C-alpha positions in Angstrom: 135.5 141.5 84.3 134.2 145.0 85.1 132.4 145.7 88.3 129.0 146.5 86.7 129.2 143.1 84.9 130.1 141.4 88.3 127.0 143.0 89.9 124.8 142.0 87.0 125.9 138.4 87.7 125.4 138.8 91.4 121.9 140.1 91.0 121.1 137.2 88.7 122.4 134.8 91.4 120.2 136.5 94.0 117.1 136.2 91.9 118.0 132.6 91.1 118.3 131.9 94.8 115.0 133.7 95.5 113.0 131.7 92.9 114.6 128.4 94.0 113.8 128.9 97.7 110.7 131.0 97.5 109.4 128.9 94.6 108.7 125.9 96.8 107.3 128.3 99.5 104.8 129.6 97.0 104.1 126.1 95.8 103.4 124.8 99.3 101.1 127.8 99.9 99.2 126.9 96.7 99.0 123.3 97.8 97.2 124.2 101.0 94.2 124.9 98.8 94.7 121.9 96.4 96.4 119.0 98.2 95.2 119.2 101.9 92.0 117.3 102.7 91.5 118.6 106.2 92.7 121.0 108.8 95.4 118.7 110.1 96.9 118.4 106.6 96.8 122.1 106.0 98.8 122.5 109.2 101.3 119.9 108.1 101.9 121.8 104.8 102.2 125.1 106.6 104.6 123.6 109.1 106.9 122.3 106.3 107.8 125.9 105.5 107.1 127.5 108.8 110.8 127.7 109.9 112.2 128.9 106.6 109.7 131.0 104.6 110.8 134.3 106.1 114.5 133.5 105.6 113.8 132.7 102.0 112.5 136.3 101.5 115.9 137.7 102.4 116.9 136.9 98.9 114.2 139.2 97.5 115.3 142.0 99.8 118.9 141.5 98.8 118.1 141.4 95.1 116.0 144.6 95.3 118.6 146.4 97.4 121.4 145.3 95.1 119.5 146.5 92.0 118.8 149.9 93.7 122.4 150.4 94.6 124.2 148.9 91.6 121.8 149.9 88.8 119.7 152.9 90.0 118.4 153.7 86.5 117.2 150.1 86.1 115.6 150.2 89.5 113.8 153.5 88.8 112.5 152.5 85.4 111.4 149.1 86.6 109.6 150.2 89.7 107.9 153.2 88.0 106.9 151.3 84.9 105.8 148.1 86.8 104.4 150.0 89.7 101.0 148.4 89.9 102.0 144.7 89.5 104.9 145.1 91.9 102.6 146.8 94.4 100.2 143.9 94.1 103.1 141.5 94.7 104.2 143.5 97.8 100.7 143.5 99.3 100.4 139.8 98.6 103.7 139.1 100.4 102.6 141.2 103.3 99.3 139.4 103.6 101.0 136.1 103.3 103.4 136.8 106.1 100.7 138.1 108.3 98.6 135.0 107.6 101.4 132.7 108.7 101.7 134.6 112.0 98.1 135.3 112.7 96.4 132.1 111.7 97.1 130.3 115.0 96.4 133.4 117.2 92.8 132.3 117.8 91.3 128.8 117.8 88.1 129.7 115.9 87.6 127.7 112.7 86.3 130.7 110.7 89.3 132.7 111.7 91.8 130.0 110.7 90.0 129.2 107.5 90.1 132.9 106.5 93.9 133.1 107.0 94.4 129.8 105.2 92.6 131.2 102.1 94.8 134.2 102.4 97.9 132.0 102.3 96.6 130.3 99.2 95.8 133.4 97.2 98.8 135.4 98.5 100.9 132.5 97.1 99.1 132.3 93.7 99.3 136.0 92.9 103.1 136.5 93.3 103.8 133.2 91.6 102.0 134.5 88.5 103.1 138.1 88.6 106.8 137.4 89.0 106.7 135.4 85.7 104.8 138.2 84.0 107.3 140.8 85.2 110.4 139.0 84.2 109.0 138.0 80.8 108.4 141.7 80.1 111.9 142.6 81.3 113.5 140.1 78.8 111.0 140.8 76.0 111.4 144.5 76.2 108.9 147.3 77.1 108.1 150.8 75.8 111.1 152.9 77.2 111.7 156.3 75.8 114.9 158.2 75.3 114.7 159.5 78.9 114.5 156.0 80.3 110.8 156.3 81.2 108.3 153.6 80.7 105.5 155.0 78.4 103.2 152.0 78.1 100.2 151.3 80.2 99.2 148.2 82.3 97.8 146.5 79.1 101.3 146.7 77.6 102.6 144.3 80.2 100.0 141.7 79.5 101.0 140.3 76.1 100.9 136.6 75.2 104.6 136.1 76.0 104.3 137.8 79.4 101.1 135.8 80.3 102.9 132.6 79.3 105.7 133.6 81.6 103.1 133.8 84.4 101.8 130.4 83.7 105.3 129.0 83.7 106.2 130.4 87.1 102.9 129.3 88.6 103.2 125.7 87.3 106.9 125.4 88.1 106.5 126.6 91.6 103.5 124.3 92.2 105.6 121.4 90.9 108.6 122.5 93.0 106.4 122.8 96.1 104.7 119.4 95.6 108.1 117.7 95.3 109.2 119.6 98.5 106.1 118.4 100.3 106.8 114.8 99.3 110.3 115.2 100.6 109.3 116.7 103.9 106.2 114.6 104.9 105.2 111.1 105.8 102.1 109.0 105.3 99.2 109.5 102.8 99.9 113.2 102.2 103.4 112.2 101.0 102.0 109.8 98.5 99.4 112.2 97.2 102.0 115.0 96.9 104.2 112.8 94.8 101.2 111.9 92.6 100.3 115.6 92.2 103.9 116.5 91.5 103.8 114.1 88.5 100.8 115.9 87.0 102.0 119.4 87.8 105.5 118.6 86.5 104.1 117.6 83.1 102.1 120.8 82.8 105.1 122.8 84.0 107.4 121.1 81.5 105.1 121.8 78.5 104.6 125.5 79.5 108.3 126.0 80.4 109.7 124.5 77.2 107.4 126.6 75.1 108.4 129.7 76.9 112.1 129.0 76.9 112.1 128.2 73.2 110.2 131.4 72.5 112.8 133.3 74.5 115.7 131.6 72.7 114.1 132.3 69.3 113.6 136.0 70.2 116.6 137.1 72.2 118.7 134.0 72.8 122.4 133.3 72.2 124.8 130.4 72.7 125.0 130.9 76.4 121.3 131.0 76.9 120.9 127.8 74.8 123.1 125.9 77.2 120.9 127.1 80.1 117.8 126.0 78.2 119.2 122.5 77.7 120.0 122.3 81.4 116.5 123.5 82.3 114.8 120.9 80.1 117.1 118.1 81.4 116.4 119.2 85.0 112.6 119.0 84.4 112.9 115.6 82.7 115.1 114.3 85.5 112.8 115.7 88.2 109.8 113.9 86.7 111.7 110.6 86.5 113.0 110.9 90.0 109.6 111.7 91.3 108.0 108.7 89.5 110.6 106.5 91.2 110.0 108.0 94.6 113.5 109.6 94.8 112.2 112.8 96.4 115.6 114.2 97.2 116.8 114.0 93.7 113.4 115.2 92.4 113.7 118.3 94.5 117.3 119.0 93.6 116.5 118.6 89.9 113.3 120.7 90.0 115.4 123.4 91.7 118.0 123.0 89.0 115.3 123.5 86.3 114.2 126.7 88.0 117.7 128.0 88.5 118.6 127.2 84.8 115.4 128.9 83.6 116.2 132.1 85.5 119.8 132.0 84.4 118.7 131.7 80.8 116.6 134.8 81.1 119.6 136.8 82.4 121.9 135.3 79.8 119.5 136.2 77.0 119.2 139.7 78.5 122.9 140.6 79.0 124.3 143.2 78.3 121.0 144.9 78.5 119.1 145.1 81.8 115.8 146.5 80.3 115.4 146.5 76.6 113.4 149.2 74.9 110.8 148.0 72.4 110.7 151.5 70.8 114.3 152.0 69.9 117.3 149.7 70.7 119.4 152.8 71.4 117.1 153.7 74.3 117.6 150.4 76.1 119.1 150.3 79.6 122.4 148.3 79.7 124.8 147.3 82.4 127.0 150.2 81.5 124.6 153.1 81.1 122.4 152.1 84.1 125.1 151.4 86.6 126.3 153.3 89.6 129.8 154.8 89.8 132.8 152.5 90.0 133.4 153.7 93.6 129.9 152.7 94.7 130.2 149.3 93.1 133.6 148.8 94.8 132.2 149.5 98.2 129.2 147.2 97.6 131.6 144.4 96.5 133.5 144.6 99.8 130.2 144.6 101.8 128.8 141.7 99.8 132.0 139.7 100.2 131.7 140.0 104.0 127.9 139.6 104.5 127.0 136.9 101.9 128.9 134.0 103.5 127.3 134.8 106.9 123.8 134.8 105.3 124.4 131.5 103.5 125.8 130.0 106.7 122.9 130.8 109.0 120.3 129.8 106.3 122.0 126.5 105.7 122.0 125.9 109.5 118.3 126.6 109.6 117.5 124.0 106.9 119.7 121.5 108.7 118.0 122.0 112.0 114.5 121.6 110.5 115.4 118.7 108.1 113.1 116.0 109.5 109.8 114.9 107.9 106.5 115.6 109.6 103.0 114.2 109.3 99.5 114.5 110.8 100.6 112.4 113.7 102.9 115.2 114.7 100.0 117.7 114.8 98.5 118.2 118.3 94.7 118.0 118.5 94.2 121.7 119.2 93.3 124.8 117.3 96.6 126.5 118.1 
């Protein structure tokens, strides 16, 4: 296997890990405005991801950095053509991170409510826009012979792309609800499981429609296998959730997300950004890649750093593995 193919696979793995981990982060953020009935329950939800949310974003930084180094032409076209939606995502992620840190800096109710609203909206926006962005990458955009995106913002908001946004929003909400049920005790756990059942059905309908559309348009035998795994994962997660098997439900909802992301990359390969104007102008793993020497150095660095990152992140999840509930929340504004 050539190094540019290896790095395409590695980037796909990084994005898969990001959506698996940050997916439930976004879902919990959304649930702060949907599931929580009072301030104590909002704090329970925030505390379920408090120790891990920033570590989960390491996967985004790694995916972006790897794309920049391994496929600079892909990175340049993607970030120039999708400048506005990616800027909105970046701002939302910044606001979200600030909200987590600043919410408890003052005891005032108005102050804390404002930051809680920021957490909600800064979780909704990226959850939608990531789906829109990846749907456009797979579907193809207006790229000219020079590798420049020539369409406007409206060109990124077609029916397929908007459906992709609905899929990521609903899948992340379902994934987050299952995670809350896994990480909490008491009434909030019961309601999270009930909400997960509803959100899972909506997510399954949207995801199956989107994946079938993708398979019909750009799919192949490999992507069909991933589609089957994604559908089976969603079905299994719904059944496990209905039976109160929260661990299995979370693992299977994560499997569905991972398989869905894998399907998009499998349908995309060997292209990295198809041109809707002329197939010959598409960016591929070969014409968008860095030099073999650069890819070789990156491979050595990744081989050393990746196990360390996985080790410390796994340790973090192990340390903060216990369930929490409102009884664990101190009666204070801080």
